[in-house]
N, C-alpha and C positions, 0 to 999 in steps of 0.2 A: 197300722203298718209302720214298721220302723223306718227311720230316715234312710235315704239312699246315699247320704254323704259317706264317702269311702274312708276307712281307717287309713288307707293309703291307696293311691291310684294303681290300677292294674298295668298301666303303661303311660307314656306321655300323651297318647291319644286315647285316654281312658274312655271306654264306652261302658265298661262294667265298674261297679262299686263293690269292693269287698265289704261285707257286713262288719260293723265295729265290734260285734260280739264273737267274732271268729276266734277259735274254732267253735262252732255251735254245738257239736257233740264230740267229746273226747273220751278216751278209755275210762277215766275216772267217773264219767257220768253213767256208765253201764251198770246194771244190777249184778254183774258177775265180774270177778277179777279178770282183766284181759290186757293184752299188750297192744292191740290195734282195733280201731273201728274204720273199716274201709269205705271207699266210695260206694254210694248207695243208690238203689233204685228209688224213684220218686214219682208220685202221681197225686192228683186231686181226688180225694175220696170222701164222700158224704159232705161234711161241712168244713173240710180243711185239708192240709197236706199230710200225706202218709209217706213215710220212708221205710224201705226194706233194708235193714242194716246187716252187713256181714261182720262178724266179730271173731277175732282169733283169741282164744282163751290162753291161760298160762301153760297149757299143754300143747298149744298151737293147733288145737282142734277148732273147726269152724262151727259157729253158732249163728242163728239168724233171729233177729228181733224186729218187731214192728214199732215204729215211733210215729206219734201223731201230734199235730199242732194246728191251732186255729189261725195263728198269725204267720206260720211258715218259718218262724225263728226259734220259738221256745217249745221244746218237744217233751211230751210224756212218753216214756219208753216202757214197753210191756215188761212186766216183772219176770216172765218166763219166755224162753225161746219158742219159736214156732216150729212145727214139724214140716220142714220143706222136703219134698219127695226126692228120693235117691234112686236113680235107674240102675238096673243090674249091670249095664255096660260101663258105669263109672267106676273109678278106682276107689273101692270102699276103704282101703287103708288111708288114703288121703282124705276121703269124704269131702271132696273139694268141688264146690260150685261157686262161681264168683262173677263179678261184673254184671249184676242183675239190672235189667231194664224193664219197666212196667208200661204196658200199653193198654189203654181202655179201648176195646174193640167189640162191636156188636153186643153191647150190654154186659160184657164180662171183662175181667182183667187178665192179661196174658203177661207172664214173667219169662223173659228170655234170659239165659245165663250161659256162661261157658262151663263145660264139664271137663274135668281133667281125666285123660285116658292113659296115664302113665307115660311110657316111652313113645306113645303115638302122638302125644301133644294134647290139644284141646279140641272139642267140638261144641256145637251149639245145641242146647237143650231148651225145652219150653214146658211150662206148667200153666194151668188155668185155675182161676179162683174167682169167687164172687164176693168173699168176705174177708180174705187174708187170714183166715183161720184154717180152712181146709183147702188143700191144693191137689189138683189132679194132673199127673204127668200127661203131656200130649205126645211127646216123642223126642228122639234125637233128630235134629233137623239138618245135619251136615256130616260129611266125612271129615276126619282130621286132616290138616290142622286148620281150624277156623274158629273165629270168636267175634266179639263186639257186634252181636246181632241186635239191631234196633228195628222193631216191627212197626210199620206205618199204622196210624190209627184208623185208617179206612182202606177199602179196596181201591186199587188203581186200575182202571180199564177192566174191571170185573175180576181182578186177581189180588190176592194178598201180596204184599211186598215187604222186603226187609233190606236194610243195609247190613253189611257184614265185612269182615276182613280176613280173607284167606291168607295164610302165612306163606311167604316166599321161602325158597330153599335156603336163603342166606339169613333168615330170621326177620327180614323186613316184611312189609305188607302195605297194601293200599285198600281204600274203600271200594267195595263192589256192591251191586244191587242184584237181588234174585227175586223171582216171582213163584207163586204157588196157587193152584186151584183149591187147595184143601188144608193148608198149613202143615202138610206132611211131605209132599213131593215138591221139591224145589229145583228150579232150573232157569233157563233163559237168562243166564247171568251175564253181566257186563260191568266194566269198570266205571266208576264215577271219577272223572278226571279233574283233580284240583290243581291249582298252580303249584309248580315246584318252587319252594322257598328254602332259604337256609335253615329255618326252624322246623322244617318237615322233611329233612333229607333222609331220615332213617325209616320212619313209618308214619302212616296216618290211619286213624280208625274212627268209626262212628262214636259219637258221644251220647247225648241224650236222644230220646225218641223225637223224630221230626215233628215240627209244629206247623200246622197249616195256617197260612196267612193269605190275604188277597193277592199278594205278589209272588207267592211261591212257597215251597216247603223250607222253613227256616231250620237249619241244622247247625248245632254246635258240635264240633269234632275235636279230637285230640291229635297231637303230632309230637314227634320226638326228634331231637338232634343231639349228636355227640359233641361235647365240648371238652377237649383234652381227655381227661379220664372219666368223665361223667356223662350220663345220658339225661338230658333235661326235657321236661314235658311242657307243652304249651296247649292252649285252647285257641281254636280258630272258628270262624263262622262262614257258612255258605248258604246260598239260596238255590234250591233245585226246582225245576219245572214241575208244575202241579200234575200235568198229564204224563210226563216222561221224566221221572226223577233221576234218570241217568244223565240227563242234560243239566249241566251247571249253568244257571243264569248269571250268578255273580259269586265271587269268592275273593275277598280282599287278600292282598299279600301280607298285610299286617296281622299278627296274632292279637287276640283280645285279652289273654291272661297268660302269665308265665310264673313259674315258681320263683318267688323272691322274698317272701316273709319267712320268719323263723319256723312257723307252723307248716310251711310248704317245703322248706329246705332241709329240715331236720326230722328224722323219724326212721321207720323201718326201711323205707326206700327213699333216699333223699331226692329233692328237686322234682317232686311230682305234683302236678295238678291234673286230676283225671275226673271227668264227669260222665255219669250214665243216668242222670236224672235232672230234668228241668221242668218246672211247673209254672204255667201261666196263672197269675193271681187275678182276683176279681177287679183290681184297679189298673190292670194293663201292665203290671210289672212281671218280668220273667225271673223267677227264682232258680238260679243254677246251683245245684248242690254238687260239690266236688270233694274228692279225697285230697287231703294234704299229706304228702310224704307217706302214703299208705298207712297212716296212723290215726287220722282224725277226720271228721266231716266238717266242711266249711261251706260258706254261702257267698255267692256273688250275685248282684242284682243289676238289672237294666230295664228300662221301658222297652217293651217289645217293638214299638214303632221306631225307637231310636236304633235298636239293633238292626232292624230291616233297612232303615235309611243308611246306616253305616255300611251295611253289606253291599247295598246297591251303589252308593256314591263313592266308596273307597275302592271298588273293584277296578 
């Protein structure tokens, strides 16, 4: 495992360490000419970390690649894109699925994504796979406009559960939780109330799939705030109750990461740090994979115990 010494701290109260090899995957690393490699889905698969990469080629079409690594830092990228399913309800001209999250659940892997529905906005879609070569569409799991679906890795009270972010009429949004008996019919929705902070005044949304700890569900989430003419992205952390994840046990007012390095501030969308994949490593480290400026994949790391302690003590 590479050192956790940061190339620069994520903040004055740094609990995360940016990896010194950042960005760990850039457009030049891909087997196809492309303009951007976006924030990726991530999971532990077989003997290492697997990333599901969304790539925008030089025609601005979306392609999806699998990348694998034993150490979670140095990745081998598949030479050919995978055939990720497209539903009839999605906009085929845009061919747009994005913000994928991977959950291992009941012996299979579920990939949630946002599907673009043209003028209707986005909705949540889901596919199922056992090997990341063949994917089976499960269905569209929301009405528009909704996105940022993070499926919990086990049932809660006998029901499937997901975090999500329905869009408000003004374009903002907050994290909600919904439940399902069968992964198709969702309801009993309620908000997950996080503290109001200056860095989350525009919107908040689920980040990585929740991670179960003895003290609660550890959730890394994203938030945005407008500063003058720009919208800046931040990552925060929260602890949710194991039995009732709509109940927030702790959520520090401090963010844990903001866009501040050149690879986070310059790119297709400036000032973006956005995660939808975090992988617990065998040594107790949490690898948080995030997109830098909607252009490249980056890595920040922390000991899981340190993140939990920070979350509880700083709240």
